[in-house]
VMD Tcl script that draws the C-alpha trace (Angstrom):
set ca {
  {-41.55 2.29 49.40}
  {-42.25 -0.28 46.54}
  {-39.59 -0.70 43.93}
  {-40.22 1.16 40.53}
  {-40.55 -1.33 37.76}
  {-40.25 -0.60 34.00}
  {-43.35 -1.61 32.11}
  {-42.63 -4.97 30.55}
  {-43.63 -3.66 27.15}
  {-40.51 -1.34 27.24}
  {-38.21 -4.27 27.61}
  {-39.64 -5.87 24.60}
  {-39.11 -2.75 22.61}
  {-35.52 -2.57 23.75}
  {-34.98 -6.21 22.85}
  {-36.58 -5.64 19.47}
  {-34.39 -2.67 18.74}
  {-31.26 -4.70 19.83}
  {-32.26 -7.56 17.55}
  {-32.91 -5.17 14.64}
  {-29.39 -3.56 15.18}
  {-27.77 -6.97 15.20}
  {-29.48 -7.97 11.86}
  {-28.39 -4.54 10.28}
  {-24.81 -5.04 11.50}
  {-24.68 -8.56 10.13}
  {-26.04 -7.48 6.75}
  {-23.55 -4.59 6.22}
  {-20.52 -6.54 7.60}
  {-20.95 -9.76 5.69}
  {-19.16 -10.21 2.40}
  {-21.04 -10.05 -0.91}
  {-21.77 -13.25 -2.69}
  {-18.87 -14.69 -4.83}
  {-18.36 -12.84 -8.12}
  {-16.37 -13.45 -11.25}
  {-12.63 -13.47 -10.49}
  {-11.54 -11.88 -13.87}
  {-11.45 -8.44 -15.36}
  {-14.82 -6.96 -16.44}
  {-15.05 -3.36 -17.61}
  {-18.63 -2.07 -17.52}
  {-20.00 0.07 -20.32}
  {-19.72 3.82 -19.83}
  {-16.84 3.64 -17.26}
  {-14.99 6.42 -19.07}
  {-17.73 8.78 -18.85}
  {-18.18 8.16 -15.11}
  {-14.38 8.66 -14.63}
  {-14.53 12.13 -16.19}
  {-17.23 13.16 -13.54}
  {-14.86 11.86 -10.85}
  {-12.01 13.92 -12.09}
  {-14.15 17.05 -12.06}
  {-15.36 16.33 -8.54}
  {-11.88 15.58 -7.15}
  {-10.52 18.97 -8.55}
  {-13.40 20.68 -6.70}
  {-12.49 18.93 -3.56}
  {-8.81 19.91 -3.90}
  {-9.70 23.54 -4.47}
  {-12.11 23.59 -1.51}
  {-9.37 22.22 0.70}
  {-6.78 24.65 -0.47}
  {-5.62 27.27 2.00}
  {-4.64 30.62 0.57}
  {-0.81 31.23 0.74}
  {0.04 27.54 1.04}
  {0.98 25.11 -1.76}
  {-1.78 23.12 -3.35}
  {-1.88 19.62 -1.77}
  {-3.18 16.24 -2.87}
  {-6.82 15.61 -3.05}
  {-6.29 12.61 -0.60}
  {-3.62 11.74 1.76}
  {-2.77 15.42 1.90}
  {-0.66 15.45 5.09}
  {2.81 13.93 4.67}
  {4.37 12.79 8.01}
  {7.69 12.09 6.31}
  {9.51 11.13 3.19}
  {12.34 8.65 4.07}
  {15.10 6.88 2.11}
  {14.79 3.08 1.92}
  {16.37 0.12 0.28}
  {14.16 -2.61 -1.28}
  {15.76 -6.02 -1.42}
  {14.03 -8.46 -3.56}
  {14.07 -12.04 -2.22}
  {14.51 -15.40 -3.83}
  {10.83 -16.30 -4.33}
  {9.02 -19.36 -5.68}
  {8.96 -19.77 -9.52}
  {5.31 -18.66 -10.07}
  {6.13 -15.30 -8.32}
  {9.28 -14.58 -10.36}
  {7.70 -11.94 -12.51}
  {8.73 -8.51 -13.41}
  {10.35 -6.73 -10.35}
  {10.51 -10.06 -8.50}
  {12.26 -12.11 -11.41}
  {15.74 -11.92 -9.69}
  {17.27 -10.75 -6.51}
  {18.27 -7.22 -6.54}
  {18.50 -4.12 -4.41}
  {16.78 -0.84 -5.34}
  {17.04 2.58 -3.75}
  {13.59 3.88 -2.86}
  {11.50 6.65 -1.24}
  {8.62 6.21 1.18}
  {6.01 8.77 1.89}
  {3.97 8.25 5.16}
  {0.72 10.22 5.23}
  {-2.85 10.61 6.56}
  {-5.90 10.22 4.33}
  {-7.92 13.41 4.52}
  {-7.91 16.06 1.88}
  {-7.02 18.63 4.55}
  {-3.95 18.85 6.70}
  {-5.30 18.00 10.15}
  {-4.09 16.98 13.58}
  {-2.76 13.38 13.89}
  {-5.16 12.96 16.74}
  {-8.18 12.93 14.28}
  {-9.33 9.45 13.25}
  {-8.20 8.81 9.78}
  {-6.58 6.44 7.31}
  {-2.79 6.23 7.17}
  {-0.92 5.61 3.92}
  {2.35 4.36 2.72}
  {3.47 5.08 -0.80}
  {6.79 3.32 -1.89}
  {8.74 4.45 -5.06}
  {11.49 2.36 -6.20}
  {14.14 4.00 -8.47}
  {16.51 2.51 -11.08}
  {13.80 0.06 -12.21}
  {14.54 -0.76 -16.02}
  {11.86 -1.54 -18.58}
  {8.93 0.21 -20.14}
  {6.10 1.35 -17.76}
  {2.41 1.48 -18.19}
  {1.64 5.17 -17.57}
  {1.16 7.12 -20.78}
  {3.71 9.78 -21.26}
  {6.03 8.21 -18.70}
  {6.93 4.98 -20.20}
  {10.54 5.54 -19.77}
  {10.28 6.51 -16.15}
  {12.88 4.63 -14.07}
  {10.48 3.95 -11.16}
  {7.94 1.45 -9.80}
  {5.32 2.52 -7.29}
  {3.25 0.68 -4.70}
  {0.39 2.55 -3.08}
  {-0.87 1.14 0.15}
  {-3.11 2.16 3.20}
  {-3.72 0.71 6.61}
  {-7.16 -0.82 5.85}
  {-7.24 -4.17 4.00}
  {-10.08 -3.22 1.75}
  {-11.47 -0.15 -0.11}
  {-14.88 1.27 1.09}
  {-16.63 1.34 -2.34}
  {-16.93 -1.40 -4.78}
  {-16.60 0.19 -8.11}
  {-16.23 3.47 -10.27}
  {-19.97 4.08 -10.30}
  {-20.21 4.19 -6.49}
  {-17.09 6.22 -6.14}
  {-18.44 8.77 -8.58}
  {-21.49 9.31 -6.33}
  {-19.11 9.63 -3.31}
  {-16.91 12.24 -5.08}
  {-19.93 14.27 -6.10}
  {-21.24 14.26 -2.55}
  {-17.77 15.32 -1.27}
  {-17.66 18.17 -3.80}
  {-20.99 19.44 -2.50}
  {-19.93 19.61 1.18}
  {-19.60 16.18 2.75}
  {-19.89 12.47 2.59}
  {-23.23 12.18 4.45}
  {-25.02 12.89 1.08}
  {-23.49 9.72 -0.23}
  {-23.97 7.42 2.79}
  {-27.47 8.56 3.50}
  {-28.94 8.97 -0.04}
  {-28.66 12.70 -0.20}
  {-30.47 13.13 3.20}
  {-33.25 10.74 2.38}
  {-35.35 9.26 5.15}
  {-35.69 6.00 3.22}
  {-33.29 3.52 4.55}
  {-33.29 1.63 1.28}
  {-31.27 4.46 -0.24}
  {-28.76 4.42 2.50}
  {-25.32 2.87 1.84}
  {-24.76 1.28 5.25}
  {-22.11 -1.26 4.12}
  {-19.95 1.54 2.57}
  {-20.43 3.62 5.92}
  {-19.34 0.56 7.94}
  {-16.20 0.04 5.90}
  {-15.34 3.76 5.80}
  {-15.84 4.08 9.51}
  {-13.57 1.06 10.19}
  {-10.97 2.59 7.97}
  {-10.79 5.78 10.03}
  {-8.71 4.99 13.13}
  {-6.97 6.54 15.97}
  {-3.31 7.40 15.35}
  {-1.19 4.29 15.43}
  {1.62 4.02 18.09}
  {4.19 3.80 15.20}
  {4.01 4.15 11.47}
  {6.69 1.42 11.36}
  {4.45 -0.95 13.33}
  {1.47 -0.62 11.08}
  {0.18 -3.06 8.45}
  {-0.36 -1.48 5.05}
  {-2.40 -3.02 2.21}
  {-2.85 -2.30 -1.55}
  {-6.66 -2.95 -1.14}
  {-6.98 -3.50 -4.86}
  {-5.59 -6.45 -7.08}
  {-2.81 -6.45 -9.56}
  {-1.44 -8.76 -12.21}
  {1.72 -10.72 -11.32}
  {2.80 -11.99 -14.81}
  {0.32 -13.19 -17.40}
  {-1.96 -15.46 -15.37}
  {-1.74 -14.52 -11.71}
  {-3.65 -11.80 -9.65}
  {-2.33 -10.70 -6.37}
  {-2.85 -8.07 -3.54}
  {0.17 -6.47 -1.87}
  {0.79 -5.89 1.83}
  {3.81 -4.22 3.90}
  {4.09 -5.41 7.39}
  {6.70 -4.95 10.18}
  {9.57 -7.42 10.08}
  {9.43 -7.58 13.80}
  {6.54 -6.65 16.04}
  {7.14 -4.10 18.75}
  {4.89 -1.97 20.98}
  {6.47 1.56 21.32}
  {5.12 3.72 24.02}
  {2.95 6.63 23.10}
  {4.87 9.84 24.11}
  {2.39 12.69 23.58}
  {-0.86 13.66 21.95}
  {0.28 16.55 19.79}
  {-0.90 17.42 16.33}
  {2.31 16.05 14.68}
  {3.14 13.10 16.92}
  {3.50 10.54 14.12}
  {6.21 12.67 12.56}
  {8.14 13.23 15.78}
  {7.89 9.50 16.78}
  {9.11 8.38 13.43}
  {12.08 10.73 13.59}
  {12.98 9.40 17.08}
  {12.63 5.86 15.95}
  {14.88 6.30 12.92}
  {17.61 8.09 15.02}
  {17.84 5.06 17.21}
  {17.75 2.12 14.84}
  {16.73 1.04 11.41}
  {13.20 0.40 10.34}
  {12.10 -2.79 8.51}
  {9.06 -3.69 6.55}
  {8.34 -6.99 4.63}
  {6.68 -6.52 1.24}
  {4.36 -9.47 0.55}
  {1.87 -10.73 -2.09}
  {-1.39 -12.60 -1.60}
  {-2.08 -14.74 -4.72}
  {-5.68 -15.14 -5.84}
  {-7.15 -18.78 -5.45}
  {-9.49 -20.07 -8.13}
  {-12.90 -20.79 -6.72}
  {-12.70 -18.54 -3.67}
  {-14.47 -15.36 -2.95}
  {-11.53 -13.16 -4.22}
  {-12.97 -10.92 -7.04}
  {-10.98 -8.46 -9.13}
  {-13.77 -5.90 -9.72}
  {-15.24 -5.46 -6.18}
  {-12.69 -3.57 -4.07}
  {-14.82 -4.11 -0.86}
  {-14.24 -7.71 -0.65}
  {-11.65 -8.96 1.74}
  {-9.41 -11.75 0.40}
  {-9.22 -14.16 3.26}
  {-5.69 -14.93 4.50}
  {-6.99 -18.49 5.53}
  {-7.56 -19.01 1.80}
  {-4.45 -17.35 0.57}
  {-1.70 -16.24 3.13}
  {0.67 -13.37 2.17}
  {4.04 -14.59 0.78}
  {6.99 -12.29 1.33}
  {8.77 -11.09 -1.91}
  {11.02 -8.26 -0.71}
  {12.47 -6.58 2.41}
  {12.34 -2.81 2.86}
  {14.97 -1.43 5.03}
  {14.77 2.15 6.24}
  {18.24 3.11 7.52}
  {18.75 5.47 10.48}
  {18.43 8.94 9.14}
  {17.23 12.39 9.77}
  {14.40 13.56 7.30}
  {13.13 16.65 8.95}
  {14.35 19.40 6.59}
  {12.45 21.97 4.62}
  {14.27 20.87 1.36}
  {13.26 17.23 1.75}
  {9.70 18.16 2.61}
  {9.50 20.14 -0.51}
  {10.91 17.29 -2.52}
  {8.44 14.94 -1.03}
  {5.43 17.18 -1.99}
  {6.71 17.25 -5.57}
  {6.70 13.59 -5.93}
  {3.66 11.80 -7.54}
  {2.76 8.23 -6.59}
  {0.43 6.14 -8.72}
  {0.07 2.34 -9.12}
  {0.45 2.90 -12.83}
  {4.03 3.73 -12.40}
  {4.53 -0.05 -13.02}
  {6.05 -2.69 -15.21}
  {3.42 -4.51 -17.39}
  {3.96 -7.60 -15.24}
  {2.39 -5.63 -12.23}
  {-0.55 -4.08 -14.13}
  {-3.27 -2.68 -11.76}
  {-6.66 -4.42 -12.46}
  {-10.20 -3.71 -11.38}
  {-12.42 -0.63 -11.61}
  {-10.93 1.34 -8.79}
  {-7.42 0.91 -10.30}
  {-8.68 2.01 -13.83}
  {-10.18 5.03 -12.13}
  {-6.86 5.77 -10.36}
  {-5.05 5.67 -13.73}
  {-6.88 8.70 -15.05}
  {-7.62 10.57 -11.72}
  {-4.03 10.48 -10.21}
  {-2.64 11.53 -13.46}
  {-4.88 14.54 -13.83}
  {-4.78 15.55 -10.23}
  {-0.96 15.36 -10.24}
  {-0.75 17.60 -13.44}
  {-3.20 20.02 -11.88}
  {-1.30 20.26 -8.53}
  {2.10 20.60 -10.11}
  {0.81 23.35 -12.50}
  {-0.64 25.30 -9.61}
  {2.63 24.98 -7.53}
  {4.82 25.73 -10.64}
  {6.67 22.51 -9.73}
  {8.39 19.96 -12.11}
  {6.52 16.90 -12.87}
  {9.40 14.30 -12.87}
  {10.51 11.18 -11.39}
  {13.52 10.74 -9.00}
  {16.53 8.65 -10.10}
  {18.02 7.87 -6.72}
  {18.34 9.38 -3.07}
  {19.36 12.88 -4.08}
  {16.88 15.62 -3.77}
  {16.75 16.36 -7.41}
  {13.87 16.14 -9.94}
  {15.76 17.81 -12.78}
  {15.80 14.58 -14.78}
  {19.47 14.11 -14.82}
  {21.49 11.49 -12.72}
  {22.30 12.03 -9.25}
  {25.66 13.81 -8.79}
  {26.94 11.39 -6.48}
  {26.71 8.38 -8.73}
  {25.65 8.42 -12.42}
  {24.57 4.91 -12.94}
  {20.88 4.10 -12.74}
  {21.00 0.31 -12.80}
  {19.87 -1.82 -9.81}
  {22.40 -3.80 -7.89}
  {22.02 -7.54 -8.57}
  {22.64 -10.03 -5.68}
  {23.80 -13.49 -6.29}
  {21.37 -16.29 -5.27}
  {22.41 -18.18 -2.15}
  {24.61 -21.17 -2.90}
  {23.46 -24.55 -1.96}
  {25.33 -26.40 0.75}
  {27.56 -29.48 -0.07}
  {25.97 -32.79 0.25}
  {27.78 -35.02 2.70}
  {29.17 -38.35 1.44}
  {26.99 -41.23 2.58}
  {28.40 -43.84 5.06}
  {29.03 -47.10 3.07}
  {27.58 -50.27 4.70}
  {30.25 -52.89 5.78}
  {30.46 -56.04 3.57}
  {28.75 -59.12 5.18}
  {31.83 -61.28 4.75}
  {34.34 -58.83 6.33}
  {34.90 -58.64 10.05}
  {32.85 -55.80 11.66}
  {34.68 -52.68 11.71}
  {33.66 -49.07 12.54}
  {32.78 -47.32 9.48}
  {34.93 -44.41 8.61}
  {33.18 -41.11 9.17}
  {32.18 -39.01 6.16}
  {34.39 -36.17 5.20}
  {33.42 -32.89 6.88}
  {30.88 -30.80 5.13}
  {32.43 -28.19 3.13}
  {30.90 -24.73 3.85}
  {30.18 -22.63 0.79}
  {32.48 -19.77 0.27}
  {31.25 -16.66 1.99}
  {28.87 -14.58 -0.26}
  {30.46 -11.62 -1.86}
  {29.09 -8.29 -0.54}
  {27.16 -6.59 -3.29}
  {28.80 -3.60 -4.94}
  {27.62 -0.27 -3.74}
  {24.10 0.79 -4.74}
  {23.89 3.31 -7.56}
  {22.21 6.69 -7.08}
  {19.85 7.79 -9.69}
  {17.93 11.12 -10.06}
  {14.62 12.66 -11.51}
  {6.87 12.00 -8.04}
  {0.71 10.87 -3.52}
}
mol new
graphics top color blue
foreach p $ca { graphics top sphere $p radius 0.5 }
foreach p [lrange $ca 0 end-1] q [lrange $ca 1 end] { graphics top cylinder $p $q radius 0.2 }
display resetview
């Protein structure tokens, strides 16, 4: 029997479709052309922000389950809230701004979460978040009405960039979500016209939704958006494992990330490195387009602090309630760490209004913690009244050895005397005990 052959024209059709797909993928994956590196606020942004707030409240209400507390509009599922210590390192002079101006230790809270507005199984593809709240941070903060809050927040996710560029695009996305789903945003409201599709945003959103990581402590987290660091520098933040490990996946249950984190912290401390990526003039590192990846080949991340998560047990109903009463926003910040760019300006209003709405519905206090105690009353932690960070002395330089003198030419050759032994610096004094404080993703 003769072999059956495909008509040659079918092969050409397949090749054409493959070439077309490659072109589309290239166009959606490539970075936009370089844009201005500074802050530029478009006209009418406040009006668009009000639309986003209304849509976000509608999404939160639609996700609410009767009989359960109201959750966050995004990153609703908390895997854990854990205690941590943030130790600021001795950094290079240009980075010594705000929180990083001097070496000090701060008590902190970390909330690990998943990105959906609903509490779902960990096995679903999703973004994962890390929100870090330092306590006992002196100085006036940027958030209106909470200028005296003793906290500094860093809000990170496991994708290095955001999936929409600006406030106008996010408003369309939020409105589509309020009307039932994101397909209306990505595909132009169901249009068959490919020119109305947002394929780049779809590509970035799909890449941000991942299978559950093997460990929340072995995941890289990124700020996605830029921030000031002092008067003249813009940076992005990242938190990365101090040491790379590959823990074995134990099961495929709905709450595997919480269970694995609890087992890890019962066996040993966790450690993350907080780092900054400084903007480089002349490179494609814009402030206003949150979809552009700042290349690490142009600007590597520089460590500025070490986050130590001591061995602990966090699985208690009281600590879970405390965790859900916390509010995280990048605008809980010193002026030296001001969030910049359209997406961050949007967060300022949206996070504040959604937090107020959620706390009012749950009849919960809207307050900031002052330490490691599970108390949001606004007073000091009962264990330790002081709210000051613990300064750590800078490392002392080693003594310079005495140089060996050269022998005089007229003297008989003798063996030069050895230099005196190098004096080791006195042992660094252990820092005084950290202070607890007390009083909010």
